[in-house]
C-alpha positions in Angstrom: -32.7 41.9 3.9 -34.3 42.3 0.5 -31.0 41.8 -1.2 -30.4 38.6 0.6 -34.0 37.2 0.2 -35.1 38.2 -3.3 -32.3 36.3 -5.2 -33.1 33.2 -3.2 -36.8 33.5 -3.9 -36.2 34.2 -7.6 -34.0 31.0 -7.9 -36.6 29.0 -6.0 -39.4 30.2 -8.3 -37.4 29.3 -11.4 -36.7 25.8 -9.9 -40.4 25.3 -9.1 -41.5 26.4 -12.6 -38.9 24.0 -14.2 -40.1 21.2 -11.9 -43.7 21.6 -12.9 -42.8 21.8 -16.6 -40.7 18.6 -16.3 -43.6 16.9 -14.4 -45.9 17.7 -17.3 -43.5 16.4 -19.9 -42.6 13.2 -18.1 -46.1 12.3 -17.0 -47.9 13.2 -20.3 -47.1 9.9 -22.1 -49.0 7.9 -19.4 -51.9 10.3 -19.5 -52.1 10.1 -23.3 -51.9 6.4 -23.3 -54.8 6.0 -20.8 -56.9 8.5 -22.7 -56.2 6.6 -25.9 -57.3 3.4 -24.3 -60.5 5.0 -23.2 -61.1 6.6 -26.6 -60.8 10.1 -25.3 -58.7 12.9 -26.7 -57.1 15.2 -24.1 -56.7 18.9 -24.7 -53.7 20.7 -23.3 -55.5 21.9 -20.2 -56.9 18.5 -19.3 -53.5 16.9 -20.0 -51.8 19.3 -17.5 -54.5 18.6 -14.9 -54.1 14.8 -15.4 -50.3 15.0 -15.1 -50.6 16.9 -11.8 -52.9 14.3 -10.2 -51.5 10.9 -11.1 -51.2 8.4 -8.2 -47.9 7.0 -9.4 -46.3 9.7 -11.6 -42.9 9.3 -13.2 -42.1 12.7 -11.6 -44.4 14.0 -8.9 -45.3 17.6 -9.0 -44.1 19.8 -6.2 -47.5 20.1 -4.5 -47.7 16.3 -4.5 -44.3 15.9 -2.9 -45.1 18.5 -0.2 -48.5 17.0 0.5 -46.8 13.6 0.9 -44.2 15.2 3.2 -46.9 16.9 5.2 -48.9 13.6 5.5 -45.8 11.7 6.6 -44.9 14.3 9.2 -48.2 15.7 10.6 -50.7 13.2 9.2 -49.5 10.2 11.1 -48.8 9.2 14.7 -45.2 9.6 15.6 -45.1 5.8 16.4 -46.7 4.8 13.1 -44.4 3.0 10.6 -45.8 5.3 8.0 -44.6 8.4 9.8 -41.5 10.1 8.5 -40.8 11.3 12.0 -40.5 7.7 13.1 -38.2 6.8 10.2 -36.3 10.0 10.5 -35.5 9.3 14.2 -34.1 5.9 13.4 -31.9 7.3 10.7 -30.9 10.2 12.9 -29.9 7.9 15.7 -27.5 5.9 13.5 -26.3 9.1 11.9 -25.3 10.7 15.2 -23.6 7.5 16.4 -21.6 7.2 13.2 -20.8 10.9 13.2 -19.5 10.6 16.8 -17.4 7.6 15.9 -16.1 9.2 12.7 -15.3 12.5 14.4 -13.4 10.7 17.2 -11.4 8.6 14.7 -10.7 11.6 12.4 -9.5 13.8 15.3 -7.3 11.1 16.9 -5.7 10.2 13.5 -5.1 13.9 12.8 -3.3 14.4 16.0 -1.1 11.4 15.3 -0.4 12.4 11.7 0.6 15.9 12.7 3.0 14.8 15.5 4.4 11.6 13.8 6.2 11.6 10.5 5.7 7.9 10.3 1.9 8.1 10.7 1.8 10.9 8.1 3.6 8.8 5.6 1.7 5.5 6.4 -1.8 6.4 7.6 -2.7 9.4 5.4 -2.4 7.5 2.0 -4.5 4.7 3.4 -7.1 7.2 4.6 -7.2 8.7 1.1 -7.5 5.3 -0.5 -10.4 4.3 1.8 -12.5 7.0 0.2 -11.9 5.7 -3.4 -14.0 2.6 -2.6 -17.6 3.1 -3.6 -19.7 3.1 -0.5 -22.4 1.1 -2.3 -19.9 -1.7 -2.8 -18.6 -1.8 0.8 -21.8 -1.3 2.7 -23.3 -4.7 2.0 -20.0 -6.4 2.9 -19.7 -4.6 6.2 -23.3 -5.3 7.1 -23.1 -9.0 6.2 -19.8 -9.4 8.2 -21.1 -7.7 11.3 -24.4 -9.6 11.1 -22.4 -12.9 11.0 -20.8 -11.8 14.2 -24.2 -11.1 15.8 -23.9 -7.3 15.4 -27.2 -5.9 14.1 -29.3 -2.8 14.7 -27.8 0.7 14.6 -24.2 -0.2 14.9 -23.6 -1.6 11.3 -25.3 1.6 9.9 -23.2 3.7 12.2 -20.0 2.1 11.0 -20.9 3.0 7.4 -21.8 6.6 8.5 -18.4 6.8 10.3 -16.6 5.5 7.2 -17.9 8.5 5.2 -17.6 11.1 8.0 -14.1 10.5 9.4 -12.2 11.6 6.2 -13.5 15.2 6.1 -12.8 15.6 9.8 -9.4 14.1 9.4 -8.4 16.4 6.5 -9.8 19.5 8.1 -8.2 18.7 11.5 -4.8 18.1 9.9 -5.0 21.4 8.0 -6.1 23.2 11.2 -3.4 21.7 13.4 -0.8 22.7 10.8 -2.2 26.2 10.4 0.2 27.9 12.9 3.1 29.4 11.0 6.8 28.9 11.8 6.9 32.3 13.6 4.2 31.2 16.0 5.8 27.8 16.7 9.2 29.5 17.3 7.5 31.9 19.7 6.2 28.9 21.7 9.7 27.5 21.8 11.2 30.7 23.1 8.7 30.6 25.9 10.0 27.0 26.7 6.5 25.6 26.1 6.2 21.8 26.1 4.7 19.9 23.1 1.5 19.5 25.0 1.3 23.2 25.8 2.0 24.0 22.2 -0.9 21.7 21.2 -3.5 22.9 23.7 -2.7 26.6 23.5 -1.7 27.1 19.9 -2.4 24.2 17.5 -5.9 23.2 18.8 -7.3 26.7 19.0 -6.0 27.4 15.5 -7.7 24.3 14.2 -11.2 25.2 15.4 -12.4 27.0 12.3 -11.1 24.2 10.1 -12.6 21.6 12.4 -16.1 23.0 12.3 -16.0 23.4 8.6 -15.1 19.8 8.2 -17.8 18.8 10.8 -20.5 20.3 8.6 -19.3 18.2 5.7 -18.9 15.2 8.0 -22.4 15.2 9.5 -24.0 15.5 6.0 -21.8 12.6 4.8 -22.8 10.6 7.9 -26.5 11.0 7.0 -25.8 9.8 3.4 -23.8 6.8 4.8 -26.7 5.8 7.1 -29.3 6.0 4.3 -27.0 4.0 2.0 -26.5 1.4 4.7 -30.2 1.0 5.2 -30.7 0.0 1.5 -28.7 -3.3 1.3 -29.7 -4.2 4.9 -33.3 -4.7 4.0 -34.2 -2.4 6.9 -37.8 -2.1 7.8 -37.3 1.4 9.4 -35.4 4.5 8.5 -35.5 6.9 5.6 -33.5 4.5 3.5 -36.2 1.8 4.1 -38.9 4.3 2.9 -36.9 4.9 -0.2 -36.5 1.1 -0.8 -40.2 0.3 -0.2 -41.3 3.2 -2.4 -39.1 1.8 -5.2 -40.5 -1.7 -4.8 -44.1 -0.6 -5.2 -43.6 2.3 -7.6 -44.6 4.9 -5.0 -42.7 7.8 -6.4 -44.4 10.3 -4.2 -43.2 8.3 -1.2 -39.7 8.3 -2.6 -39.5 12.0 -3.1 -41.1 12.7 0.3 -38.4 10.6 2.0 -35.7 12.4 -0.1 -37.0 15.8 1.0 -37.2 14.6 4.6 -33.6 13.5 4.4 -32.5 16.8 2.9 -34.4 18.7 5.6 -32.7 16.6 8.3 -29.3 17.2 6.8 -29.9 20.9 6.6 -31.0 21.0 10.2 -27.9 19.1 11.4 -25.6 21.4 9.4 -27.3 24.4 11.0 -26.9 23.0 14.5 -23.2 22.5 13.9 -23.0 26.0 12.5 -24.7 27.4 15.6 -22.2 25.5 17.9 -19.4 26.8 15.8 -20.5 30.5 16.2 -20.9 30.1 20.0 -17.6 28.3 20.4 -15.5 30.7 18.3 -17.1 33.7 19.9 -16.2 32.4 23.4 -12.7 31.7 22.1 -12.4 35.3 20.8 -12.4 34.0 17.2 -15.8 35.1 16.0 -16.3 34.8 12.3 
C-alpha cells in the first residue's frame, strides 16, 4: 500500500509546489502594479500574500480553485445556475447520449469491417480521415446545420460527442474481433461452426478486453466533445458554458473550477467503465 501511495503523493506534492510558485510568478506583476499606483512598496511576504488572494488572478492558486470548486458543488442549490452539479448534469447527459451513439456506430462498423473486405477497404480509410478534421472547426458547422433543421438541445452536442468517441471504439473493436489466431479459427471450422457461431463464441468474447479499453478512451473523448460543442453553441448551461462565461468576464477561478469539475467527471466515468470491465471479464472467466 505504501509503495503504491507514496509515489503518487510525492508527485502530487511537487505539482502543488510548482503550481503555487507559478501562481506567485504570474500574479506578481499585477500586485506590483497596484502597489506602485498606491505608492506602496511590497515586500516578498506581502507580495506572496497578495498573489494568493487576488479576485481575478492570471493563475489561481490551488486553494482558490478548490474553494471555487467546493462553492460550486456544495455551496449552491443543485438547481441553481451557479451550481457545478447543475451544469455537470447537463454535460453528462449529452456525454452519455453521444457515447451511446458513438459506441453503437463503432461496434456496428467494426463488425462490418471484419466480415466484409469491401467495407474494410472503403469505410476504414474514411473513419481515419474523419479524425483528422479539427473538432473546433466542425462543431460550429454541425450545430448550425442541425439548428436550421430545428434540432436543438442535447442532440447536437451528442452528435459531436459521438464523432469523437466512435473512432476509439471502432479501432479497438476491430482489433479485438481480429484477435483470434488462425488456429482458433480453423478449430471452429473443424467443428462445423457457422459464421454467426464463430462470431458469438470466439470473436466477440476475444474482443472484450480490447473493447473495454477503447470504451475508456471513448467516454473521455465524448466528454471532451460535449464541452467543445457547448462553446460555439452559446449554451447557457453545461460545463462548457461555465468555461465560456468565465472567459467573457475574466473569472479565472470559475474557469479552473469548471475544468477540475470536468476532469473529475471524466475520471469518474472512466472508473465506472473500468468497474463494469472487471465484473464482465470475471463472469466470462477472463479476469484481468
